[in-house]
N, C-alpha and C positions, 0 to 999 in steps of 0.2 A: 512579132506577136501573133499575127494571123497563123503563121506556120506552127507555133507552139501550141495552139488550141485546136488544131485540125489534123495534126500528124499522128494518126493511129497506126497500129500494126507492127510496132517494134522496129528494130534496125532495118529490116528488109523493106517494110513499108515507108520508113523515113527516107531511105535512099531514093525511092521513086518520087516522093513528094519534093525532095531537095532538087532533083533533076528538073522537075516541072517548074518549081518556084524560082530557084536561083540560077538556073541555066537557061531554060526556055523563056521564062517570063521577064525576070529582072536582069538577066545577063550579068550577074555579079561575078560569075566564074564560067569558064568554058567546060564542056563535058569532059575533056581530057584532064583539066585541072581537078575537077570534082572527083573523078575516079582515082587520081593520084592521091588526093587527100584521104579518100576512103581506104586505099591500100596501105597508106602510111599509118593511119590510125588503127588498123587491124594489128599492127606490129607492137602497139603500146598497150599496157594494161589500162583499164578504166572503161568509161562509157564511150564507145566508138562514135555513135551518132552525135553525141554532145561535143566531142573533140572535133569532128568534121565541121560542124556549125561554127565552133570557135575559130577554126582556121579560115572559114569564109569571112567572118568578121575581121580577123587579123589581116587578111589580104586587102580588105576595103578600107580599114582605118587604123591599123596597128593594134597595139595592146589595149588601149582604151576601148575601142569598139569591140574587140574580142571579148573583153570582160562584160560589157553591156549585153552583147549577144548571148553570152553564157547565162547571165541572170534572167534575161527575158525568156530564154528557152526552157529553163528548169523551173521557173517560179510557178506557173499554173499547175503542173503536175505535182510538184512538191507540196503545194498548198492543198490540193485535193486529197493527196494521200495522207497528209497531216490531219485533215478533217476526218478521214475514215478511221484514223487511229483512235479518235475519240469515240466514234460510233461503235466500232468493233470492241473497243476497250470497255465500254459501258455494257455491251451485251455479255461479254465474258466468254472464255474458252469453252466452258461446260455447256453453256446455252447455245453456242454456235451449232452444235450437233442437231438441234431441233429448230433452228431458225431458218430464215430464207437463204442464209449463207452456207448451209450445210453441204451443198454440192459444189461450192466454189473450190474446196480443197482437192477433191478428186479431179476436178477440171484442171487445176494447176499441174497435177501429175501428167495429165494428157498433153498439156503444153510442153512440159519437159521432154516427154517421149517424142513429140514432134520435132523439137529442137535437136534431139540426138540424131534422128533419121536425116533431118535436113543438113546438119553439119557433117554427117558421115559422107554424104554424096559429094561434098566440097573438099573435105580434108583427108579422106582415107582413100588412097589411090595406088599404093604399092605395098610390098611385103612388110617393110619396116614400120610403116604407119599402122598396118593391121596388128602387128605384134605390140606396138605401143598402146593401141586402142584396147586390146585384150588385157594387157597388164594393168593399165590405168583404170579400166572399168571394174575389175575384180578387186584391185587394191582399194579403190574408193568404197566399194560395197562392204568389204571385210574390215577395213580400218577407218570407217567413217568417223569413229570416236577418237581417233589418234590425232593429236595436235599437229599442225603443219603438214598433214598428208597432201594437201593441195599444192602448196608451193614446192614441196619436195618432188612431186610428180612432174610439175612443170619444168623445173630445173633439169631433171633426168631426161625428160623428153627432148629438150633443147640440145643437151649434150649428145644424146644418142644419134640424132640425125646429122651431127657434124663429123661422124666417123667416116662417112663416105663422101668423096668429092666427085663421083661420077654423075649423080643426078643433077647437081647444081654446081658446075665448075666455076672457078674464079676466072673472069674474062679479062680483067685489066688491073693494073696496079693502081693503088689509091694513094693520092698525095694528101698528106694531112693538112687540115686547115685550122685556123684559129677559131676556138669555140668560146662563146660567152657563157660562163658558168653560173650566172646570177640565179636563174630560176631553178637550176639543179641543186645548188647549195641551199636555196630556200626550201626546196622539197625535202632534202635530207635533214635540214635543221628542224623543220616541223615534225618530221618522223621521229627524230631523236627526242625532242622535247615532249611530244605526246607520249612516247613510250616511257620516258623517265617519270613523268607526272602520274601516268596510269599505274606504274609499278609501285611508286611511292604511296599513292593513295590506297593501293591494295594492301601493302605491308603494314601501313600505319592505320588502316581502317578509317580513313577520313570520312566525315559525315556525307560528303557529296562525291564519294569515290565512283559511283556509277556514272556520273557526268564525265569524269576524266576517262574512265574505262571505255565509255561509249564512243567518245571522240577518237581514242586510239584505235578501237576496233574498226570503225568505218574508214578512218584514214588508211589503215593497213589494208582493208578490203579494196579500196580504190586504187591502192598502189600495186596490188599483185593479181587482180582479177583479169585474166584473159578470157574473152568469150562472151562478155556482156552479162546481162541480168540473169540469164539461165545458169550461169556459174555462180553469180553472187548469191542467189537464193540458197543453193546447197551449203555455201560457206556460212551463211547466217543460221541455217538449221543446225549446223555443227556447233557453232559458237554459243547459240542461245537456247537451243532445245536439247541437243544430245550431250554436250559436254557437262552441263550442270547436273546431269543424272549420274555422272561417274561416281564411284564409291567415295572418292576423297571430297566430293562436293555434296553428295546426296544427303548426308547426315550432318553436314557442316552448317554452322551458323554464320558463315561468311556472307557478307552483303553483296553477293554476285548477281549479275543480270540473268534472270530466267524468263523465258517466254514460252507460252504453250504452243505446241506444234499447230494446233487448229487455228490459232490466231495468225501465226506467221504464214501458213499456207493460204488462208483466206486473203491476206494482203497480197500474196503472190498472184492470186487469181484476179483480184480487183484491179491491180495495176495494168492488166491487159485491156481493161475497158476504158481507160482514160488516155487522152493524147499525151505525147511527150515521152521522155526517156524512161525505160523500165527501171533504171537505177533510182528513180524516185521512190521506190519501195523502201529505201533507207529512211525517208521522212516518216513513213508509217511505222517502221520497226523501231526507230528512235522514240517515237511517241509511246508505243506499246511498252517499251522497255522501262519507261519512267512513269507509267500511268498510276502506280500506287503511291506516288509521292506528291500528288496534287496537280491541279490544272497548270500552274505556272511551270512546274518541272516537266510535265508532259509536253507542253509547248516548246520548252527549251530542248527537249529530246528530239522533237521534229526538226528544229533548226540545226542541232548538232549533226543529226543524220544527213541532212541536206548538204551542209558545208563539208563535213568530213568525207563524204563519198565522192563529191565532185571536185574538191580542191586539188588532190593529186593528179587527177585527169588533166586539169587545166595547166598546172605547172609543168607536167611532163610534155604535153603537146607543144606548149609555147617554148620549151627549152629545145626539144629535138627538131622541131620543124625548120628553124634557120639553118641547121646543118644537115637537113635531109638529103640534099643533092650530093653531099659527100658520104653520108651514112649509107645510102641505098646501094653504094658501090661495094660495100663489104659483104661478100658472099656468105660469111658466117651468120649474118643476120637472117638471111633467107633460109639457110639450112636449119637454124634453130627454130624459126617460125614453123617450119614443116612439122617438127616434133611437138612443138607447143600446141599447134592446132589439133594434132592427133590426141594429145592428152586432154584437151578441152572436151573433145567428143566423148572420151572415156569418163571424164568427170560427170558430164551430163547423164550418160548412160548408167553409170554406177549409182548416182543419186536417184535416178528414176526407179531402179531396182530396189534401192534401200527404202524408198517411200512405198513402193508397191507391197513390200512384205508386211506392212502394217494394215493392209486391207484384210478384214477378218473373213476367212473362207471356211473355217471349221464350223462356225455357227451361221450357216447360210440363211439369210432372211431377205425381206423386201429391200431394206436399206442397203444391205451388202450388194444385192443384185443391182440396184440403182447406182451405187458407187462405181462398180465395175463398168456398167453401161455408160456412165458419164465419162469415165477415163477413155474408153475405146471410141465413143462417139466424138469426143473432142479431138482425139488424134485423127480419126477418119475424116472429120469435117475439115480440119486444117490441111490434111494431106491431099484430099481428092476434090475439094470444092474451093470456091473463092469467097465463102462466107466470112465477113470481117470478124475479128476477135471480139469487139464489143457486143456483137449479136449473140455470140456463144455465151458470154458472161450473162447477158440479160436472160437468155433461155434457162441457164442454170439457176439463176436467182428465182425465176418463175417456178421452176420445178421444186426448188426448196420451199417456196411459199405454199405450194399445193400440198406437199407432204409434211 
């Protein structure tokens, strides 16, 4: 519990705190084990910090302690973000532009830009990854409104880096081992049921169709997101902000989920100021999505967002980890990961460019100047200083309060 309310700074900060708490202080795992857990979780979709902590609990007490660890880790952050969904929801998207939260949105763009540069240094290191980066960046920017652009790019990236065996050769033959499929079958079953109910609710216009749609959306996000919260945010922007403006939905009376960009970006900024996983923004988004249906439904939206986004992460990590010693010998996994990581950098870069295009530069005024200043100040502060993310958020709130 202490770790869950003090772990600021996103996945990078979480790793340092896990090293200090669970390796140096408590000695729950060794440094080598922790780094293996981190490397393993980077290969899976979902919240990597959450999955790493789940594995620490799994090692100490099996599946029961893993589940308890997961709940304790996500509960404070999800609760706080759920509360913020009520606060921001009451303010309204239009009023956010003149409230204390008005500079949180450009700050969130600064965070995305920083994530792009940071991941570039880690994942882009040869010609093929540079080509993948270029292609995925501009594909994301140009086809942001196209459904399934993200998973298609991820699949293509993983396939592309498997064409060459020179960079990562196969060193040994792999002997197949017996695999327990329970968690994987459960993962697939929930995916199928959620998709069926969501589609049926859409076609038959159920009264509570948004509830079913919301769970399917977040379960799908949690199942395909590689790269953490910085990739989840663009996916939510596409699903809830951009796609509802498409011609077939814009003038439609369909009861689809629509969220204002200002509200979603405000939540993306606020999540940087609280401890815990960045994926807790799903609690905020779920609440905002159902805010017009009353307090009870908004609270239900917060719960759906939390469960939907973290459930696939837990099921996947608890399925794959028991066969990790066998799985990690398959070189195809590492070759695919090289391309997937390059695509992730492209997704973040393309999303940053897509959001930057909405900054008004034709009608240049004080607010426009401050928006641009906040974006580049946030990026520079994160890049060149050790100022914690919560301090940046507080400064942006103060700036918004002044103006």
